[in-house]
Each structure stands twice: as C-alpha cells, then as structure tokens.
N, C-alpha and C positions, 0 to 999 in steps of 0.2 A: 737668303730666301725671304720673301715678304710674307708676313703672317696674315692669314685670311681673317676678315672681320667675322666675329662670332655671330653677328646679326644675320649676315648673308649666308653664313654656314648653316644656321638653324631655321632660316626663313627663305627658302628658294622661291616660293610663290611670290613673295614681295619683290624680290629681285626681278623675276620674270614680268610682273605687272609693271614695274618701273621702266623696264626696257621697252615694253609694248607701248607705254604712254609716250615715251620719247620718239619712238618710231612713228606712231600715229600722228603726233604733233608735227613732225617734219613732213609727213605726207600731206597733211591738211594745208600747211603753209605753201608747199609746192603746188598744190592744186589751185589754190587761190591766186598764187603768183602767175600761173599760166593761163588764167581766164581772159577772153578778148575784151577790149575797151568799148564802152558804149559810145555811139555817135553823138555829136553835138556837145560833148564834154570838153573840158580843157585838156584832157589827156589825148583826145583825138586831134586837137589842134597841134599838140606837141607830140606827134606819134613817133618822132625820131628821138625823144628824150625818155629813157627808162625810169620808172618810179623806184624809189628805195623800198627796202623790206619793211621798215617801220611804217612807211606810208601805206603799204599794202595791208599791214596788220591792222592799222587804225580804220581803214575803209571796210575791212571784212572780218573784224574780230568776233562779232556775234556769230557769224557763220562758222568760223573756226571752232569756237567753244561748243557749239551745238554738235559739230561733228566729233570733237574730242570726247565729249561726255557720252555720246552714243557708243563710240568705240570703246571707251572705258567700261561701260556697263557690259558690253559684249565680251570683252576680255575677262572681266570678273566672272561672268557666267561660265565662260569656258573653263577658267581655272577652278571654280567650285565643282564643276562636273568632273574635272580631272582628279581633284582631291577626293571627291566622294567615291569614285571608282577605286582609287588607291586605298582608301580606308576600308572599303569592302574587301579588297584583296587581303589587306593586313588582318582584318577581323577574321576572315576565313582561315588564314594561316594560323592565327592564334588559337582559333577554335579547334583546328586539326591537331595542333600541338597539345592543347589541353586534353583533348580526347585521347591522344596517344599516351600522355602521361597517366591519365586515369586508368586506361586499359592496362598499362604496364604495372602500375601499383596494384590494381585489382587482381591481375593474373598471378602476381608474385606474393600476394598477401597470404599469411598463414591462417587468416580468418575467412570463413565462407561469406561471399557477398552475392546478393540477388536483387533483382528488380522485378516487381510484379505489377501488372496493370490493374485497373479497377475491376476487371472480371476475374481476378485471382489467377491469371495466367502468367506463367514464368516467361519473362522477356530477356533476361540476362542472368547468367550465373558464372562465377569464376571457377577455376580448376579445383580449388580447395573444397567448395561446397559439393562438387561432384564426388570427390573422394569421401566426404563425410557420409553421403547417402548411397554411394556405390554406383552412381550413374556417370556417363560421360556428359560433357557440356552440351553436345548436340542432342542427346536424349532428353535432357531436362528442359530445353527450350520448347515452350508450348504446353508443358505439363500443367496440371492444376496444382497450385501450391498446397492445397489441402490434402493431396494424396501423399505428401511427405510427413504429415502429422498423425500421431496415434489418435484413434477414435475418441478416447477419453478426454483428450485435450483440444480436439478440433472445434467444438462449439465456442470455447473461450477465444481461440485464435480468430475464428470467423467474425465474432462479435466485435473484437477489437479492430479488425480490418475494416469492417463497415463503418464503425464510428470514426476511424481515422480518415477514411475517404470523405465522409460527410462533414468533417471538420469538428466533430464532437470529441470531448475528452476521452482518451483511451490510453491504456498502459503501453509504454514503449519498450518495456523490458520484462521478460518472463522466462522462467525455466520450465521445460516440459520434455516430453518424450517424442522423438521422431521415429519414422519407420525406414529402416534400411531396405535396400533392394532385396536382400536375402530373407526378409521377413522379421529380422531381429529388431528389437527396440533399442534405441540409443538415446542417451541423455544429452540434450542440447540446450544452449542458452541463446536467446534471440534479442536483438535490439532493432527497432524499426523506426522509420521517420517517413513523412509524406512529402512527395515532390510534385510540383505542378508545373508542367511544361505545355505552353500554348493552351492553357486552360484544362488540360487532361491530367487528372491526378494519377499518381503511381506510388507504390511503396518501395522504398529502398531499405534494405535490412542486412544485418550480419548474423552469422550462425557460428557458434563455437561448440565443438564436441567436448562435453564435460563428463563423458562416461567414466574416465579414470578418476576424476575428482569425486564423482558421486559414489563410486565404489569405495574410495577411501573414507568418505563421510559415513557411508553405511557401516563399514568396518569399525570406524571409531565409535559410532552409536552402539554397535553390538558390544564392543569392548567396554563402553560405558555402562551398558546394561549388565554385562558380566561382572564388572567391577562393583556396581551397586549391589548386585546379588551376593557377591563375595563379601562385601562389607556387612551385609545383613547377617551373614552366617559366620563372619570372622570371629566375633566374640565367643560364640559357641565352640568353634573349631580350636581357638586358642585355649579355651578352658579344657577341651578334650585332650589337646596335646600336652598341656601342663599336667593334667591328671595322669596321662600315660607316662610322662617323664617321671612323675613322682612315684608311680607304681613300679616303674623300672628301677628307680633308686631304692625303693623299699625292698624289692626282690634281691637286688645286688647287695643291699645292706644285710639282709637275712642270710644270703649266701656267704657273705664275709663273716658274719657272726658264727655260722655253722663251722666254717673253716677255723676260726679262732677258737671255737669251743673244742674242736679236736685237739688243737695245740694245748689248750688249758687242761684238758683231761690228762694229757701227758705230763703237764707241769704238776698237777695234783698227785699223779702217781709218784713223781720224784719227791714231792713234799711229804707224802704219807709214808714213804718207805722207811725212813729212819724212825719216826715216831712209832710205827707199828712194830719195828724190830725191838725198840726199847720197851714197848708194852708187852711183847712176848717174853722179854728177859725178866720183867717184873713178875709176870705170872709164873715163870719157871722157878724164880727165886722163892716165891711163896710156897710152891710145891716142895722144893728141896728142904726148906726150913721146917715145913710141917712134918716131913718124913723124919727129920733129925730131932724133932721135938723142940725146936727152937722158935717156933712161930708163936710168939707171945702177942698179947694185945697191942703192945706198943709197936712191934714189928708189922703186925697186920695193918694197923692204922697208917703207918708210914708207907707201906706198899700200896695200899688203896689210894692214898692221897697222890702218890706218884702216878698211878694208873689214871686217876680222874683228871690229872693235869694234862696227860697225854691225850685223853679222849676229848677234853675241852679244846685243845689245840686243833685236833682233827675236825671238830665241829665248827670252829671259827673258819677253818679253811673252806668248808662246804658253804658256809654263809657268804664268805667273800666271793667265792666262785658264783654263787647264785646272784648276788647283788651286781657282780660285774656285768652279767649279761641281761639284767633286768632293764628294759628301756625306761628312761626317765619320763615322768608325766609333765612336771613343771620345771623350767630352768631354775637352778639354784646356784648361789655363789659357792665356789670351791677354790681351794688353794691349788695353784698349778704345781707347786713343788710336791705337795702330798700326793697329788694324782700321779705324778711321775714316779715317786717312790713306791706307791702301791702297784703300779703297772710293772716296774722293774722287779719287784719282789715276786710277782706271779711268773714273770718271764725267766728269771735267773736259774731256777732249778733245771730248765730244759737245756741250759748251756753248761752247767757245771759238770755234767757227765761227759761232755766232749772237750773239756779243758778250755772252754771259752770264758775269758774273764770279762765280767760286766761291771763297770764302775759308773758312779754318778758324781758329777763335779758341779761346783758353783751353787749359787743361791738365787732364789726368785721369790719376791714377796707379793706377786700379783694375785689378786682374787678375781677370778673370772666368773661371770654369771652365765650358766649354760647347763648342759648335760655332761656330767663328769664321765659317765660310762662311754659316751661317744668319743670324747677326747682320749680316754684310755684305750679304746679299741683302735683308733687311728695310730696312736703311738705303738701299740702292740704289733700292728701290721708292719710298721717300719722296722721294729726290732726283729720280728720273725724273718723279714727279707734280708737283714744284715746277717743273722745267724745262718740262714740257708746258703748265702754267698760264701761264708767262711767254711761251712761244711763241704761244699762242692770242691773247693781247691785245697783243703787241708793245709792251711798255713801254719807256720811255727809261731807260737805265742799269739794265737788269735785273740782279739780283744774287741769289745764294743764299749765306746765311751759316750755317755749321755751327759750333756752339759746344759746348765740353766743359767739365765741371767736376765736382768731387767734392762729394757731399752726404752727409756721414757716411760710412757704409761702403758707399754706393751711388754709382754713376756716372750722370751726367745728360748726355744728348746732345740738343741742340735743332737743328732745321732750320727756318730762317726765310727767307721770300722776300718780294718786294714786288710780287706779282701781284694785289693788290687784295682778297685774302681769299676766304673761302668763303661762299656765300649761307646765311643763317640757316636757311632751310627744308630744306637738305640736309646741314648740318654734322653732324646726329645720325646720318645714314645713311652717312657717308663710309667707315666701316669694314665696311659690310654686303657680303656676297659678291655679286658680279655687279652691283654698283651703280656706275654711272659717269655723269659729266656730259659726257663727250666725245661727239663725233659717232659714228654707227654705223660700225663698222669701225676706229675709232681707239683704242678702249679696251675692255678685257675686264672691268673691275670686279673683278679678282682681286688686283692688286698690294697695295693698302692692307689688304685683308682678310688676306692672307698675312703682311704685316708685323705686324699685330696678333696673329695666331695664333702667330707665332714668338716675339715679345717676351713675350706674356702666358702662353701655354701651355708653350712649350718652355724659356723662360728665366725664368719666374716673375717677370716684370717688369711694368711698366705703360707704356702709350702713350696719349696723348690729344692732341687738336688744339684750337686756339682761334685766333680772329682777333686779330692783334696789329699795331697801327698801320696800315701800308699793305699788309699781307699776312697770310698764314697762318703759324702756328708749330706744328710737330709736336715733341712732347717724348717722349723715351724715357728711362725710369728702370730700371736693372738693378742 
C-alpha cells in the first residue's frame, strides 16, 4: 500500500486548486489550438501544414495566461466560499457541543447556577438551585431574582448587581439569607460574575446552601459563650467543690473519731479495771488493819502511797485518752516507733479479754513531721478492723503482729493478722467510703476510708492491702 502524502492529506483545498489549474490550462491550450487561421498569413498559404503546440503557445501565450489567471481567481473564490461555509458548519457544531456540555455540567452540578439579565429577571437556573429555594426550574424562569432574597439583605444585593452591570467595583462573594418557597429563611453563599454577549450584560452566579454550616457555627459560638461563662465561674465552682470535699472529709473524720472514741472508752474500761480492783484492796486492807489495831503511821503512809500511785496511773490514762483525740494545731516532729507503741498500748486491752495476742516487732528510727494523733487514729482503725475480723470467725490462737522498719528515708508499718484474709471480690473496695462487710449496725464503712485519707492526703504516704499467708496484711509507708 502506498503511503499518502501528509501535505495532501491535510490540505485538500490545495490539491483541488492544483487539479483545477491543470484542467483549465489544458482547456485554454485546446481553445487556442482550435482557433481559425487569419487570411494572408503564412499559415494560410500552408493550410495543409499543421502548426506544432509550441508554435501555438508562442503565438498565443498572453491570451492563455490571461485566461488561466482569470480562471485561477475564480477557482480560489469558489474554494474560499466552500471553506467559509464548512467553517460555519463546524463552528455551529462546536457551539452546539459546547452548549450541550455546559448544560450537562450545570444540570448535574451540586451547586446552584443561575443567569440573570440586566433587569434582574431570571433567564436560566439548574436543578440544584430549584431544590435550594423549593421551586421547579420552569417556575423560576422569568422570576425577579430579588424575590429570592430576604428583605434585610436585598438592598446590598441590588446595589452590587447595579454596580457590576455598570462595570463599577462590586463584591463578587457574599453570605446572606434567602427566602424559601415555604417562607422559611435559608443561609446561602453566592458568587457572581458579569458576562457580556452581543453587548448585553448579564450576571452568572452560583448559590450554595450553607444552612447546616451556619447552624454548626452558631452552635459552636454558643458553646464558646457557654465555655467562657463556665471559665469565669470555674474558679469559684472549684473552690466550692474543694470546700465541699473538705467538709465531707471533716465530717467523716469526726465520725471516725467518734467510732474510735467508743472503742477507746472500752479500752479505758479494761485499763481501769485492774487498778480499781487494787485500789479497792488497799482500802479494805486499811480498814481491816484499823479494826485489828495494827494501822500504824508507817502502814498508813504505805497504803496511801500505794493508793496515790494507782490514782496517778488512772489520771495519766485519762490524759492520754484526751490527748489522743485532741486535733493537732501545728505539725510537729514525732517518732514513728513511739506513736506505734502508744497506739498499741491503747488498743491491746480490748484484745486481751478475747485471747488475741498483739505483738510489735522491728525498729524504726524515722522522725516524721505531722500530726501524731492523725497517724495514731489511722493505725487504730486498721487494728480495730483486724480485731473484728478475728472475733467474727473465732480462730484458734488469734494474733495481730505490728512490724516496723526503715526503708531508705521512709518508714514502713505493717499490720498482719491470721483471720483468713479478704475475699478477692471485695479487696479492691476495702478503702471505699461506707463500704463494709460487717452486719448491719456493726460497721460504718468509714474507718479504713479515713485511714487511707489520713495516710495519703494528709501525710503524702501510701497505704495498701494484700492477702498474706493465712490473713490480711496492711502496709503503711510514710
């Protein structure tokens, strides 16, 4: 297959013109060759001898070129007219295709599109803008565009419209409120541009329904206002909550102290029973010796000294009891070991009558600065909890062991019993306020909560519990 020339492929008019020229040239030559000879010439004398083509061309070449040029101009004019008609057809086709593409894009756009003439009359709208305002496309054609704008924003839109038509500076983007067909107001965002076709200006614009975005913005603004108002009152509300929490802690501390006071009164009763019995014996001996006449001055002084010793012991017990529940005013350094010994001495009489053995092991040299009575109360609450657990189950050889040791610059106190330990399902709740495993009326659920509060909040220490061997072990680290 012979490959076609690219020139003739892309220039058919040139090929057509060349063919026309050759054809016209041949026609002109044939015309000249067939013309009659003039009389009196040498050709007439030799009428039986035919002239050659070159001789004919030399004799009539001017005539031939005039005819050729005329025919060439005529052919060129015909070709130009044919090309002009073809270009118009192609231009019309391209215009129709462009309009079809524009219409397809506009009708399927998620943005509302409109065209308004200089009289503010709607000339075109797509489907989306009809959905935004609640009209059909047919209903919107011919409407006044101003009827779609809320009255409060209409003057601004009209002024911008007139300025844009007149070629003056005007805003091309603004947010405002439109009017829906049902009378509701909708938030819209508009972009506009001027178009001039055949000298007639018109406005082409887009409309977006931004009602959802505006609602979100208004909600965020309201939330911001609420947040700022909350921030203004936050400090006061925090102060109120802190004071409320402190008041709650004070009430629970008082409740815990009252509970501990009841325990201590029982302890005092145990501590006083034996000295009172001995004091009674001293008095009876003095009476018997007086009746027998053997109450001499020496015997009297001896019996009085013994009685005063017992009374002094009872008095010290009352002072210790009073100081134990007196709240400290200023933090003071105190020996952790002495505080443990003092608390155990108060606690032990309530156990001795039930056969519970209480022992203290180890040594601790830590001097802690704080309120010794608060620490003693926390430890006493733990000891009372261990004693009650032993009394509930009546174990053989019940015991409570209090151990002390130094751990770096901190002191460690552990309280261990052999009451069988704490059930796994409640061990995580053991320090919760008002949580108790005792029968109703026998426990308040405050003691261990207050022990944790005192150790961790007031003394910046730690307290935790775990089951160890045959019982529970509470550990205090300060």
